[in-house]
N, C-alpha and C positions, 0 to 999 in steps of 0.2 A: 641431462642427467637427473635422476630422481634421488631421493634420500630415504632410505628405510633403515631405521635403527642405527644411524650413524654410518651406514655403508652406501656408497654411491652406486647406483645401478643405471644401466643403459635401458632406455625405453625406445622401442622402434618408432620412428617418425612416419613410416609409410608401410603399406602392405605390399608385399612382393607377390606377383602372380606370374607363373609360367603358363602361357596361354596357347602356345603352339610349338611344334618341333619341326626341324628341317633336316633332312638327310640327303647329302650329295652322293653321287655314285662313288664307288671305291675303285682303286686300281691306279695304274699309271695313266693319268688323264692329261698330262702336259699343262696343268694349271698349278699355280702357286697355292700354298696353304691359305694365304690371305684371301685369294680369290674364292676358294672353296668355302671359307668361313663366311664371306659376304653372301655367297649363294645360299648357304644354309640359313642365314639370318632372313633373307628375303622369302625363302620357302616357309619358314616358321611363321612369318608375318602373314603370308598368303593363307596358310592353313588356319590361322586364327581370325582372319577377316580384318586385320589391323594394318596400319601403314606406319612408316618411319615416324611420322609426326606424333603418333601415340606413345612412343617410347621416351622415357626420361632417364634410362640407365642401361648399361651394358656390362656384362661380365664376360671376359675372354680368357681362355686358357691357351697360351701360345703353343704353336707346333714346334717341335724340336727340329723339323726339317727346314723351317723357314722362320728363323728367329727375328723378332723385332722388339725393340725396347718399347715398353708400355703399349703392348699390342691392342688393348681395348681402345686406347686413344687413337691409334692408327686406324683401326677398323671403323670407329665412330666418325672420324674425319672422312674416310673413303666413302661412307654411306650417307654423309650429310647430316649426321646427328650433331656434329660439332662444326663450327663454334656456335653454341646456344647456351644461354644461362639456365642453370638448374639441372643440367644433364650430368649424371654421375657415371664414372667409368672405373672399373677395377680389372686389373690383370692379375690372374692367380696362377702361379707356377706350381704344378702338381707333379713335377718330376717324371714326365713321360706320358701322361694321359693325353688323349686327343683333344683338339680344340672344341670348346663349347661356347655358344653365344646365347645371351638372353636379353 
């Protein structure tokens, strides 16, 4: 927290970069939403030339068709990001939007 004229302000500690995107096939694929999210994450990493070891955070929007509590944490565990120190997870409920991983 910084202080400007008596008001506390938040200063970002890190720079966030979106470096790749991953799009899975659409339709009735016989796969869970979690499986599709994991595939999209790996496709995004492949497109960017990065690997899981380069990530230190993940944001997930859970699917309404396959709900999980704290979906970002579940996805990070499934992909091997957790348990590691310094990794940050956030699950954001957007009320019906499709899942997004970063």
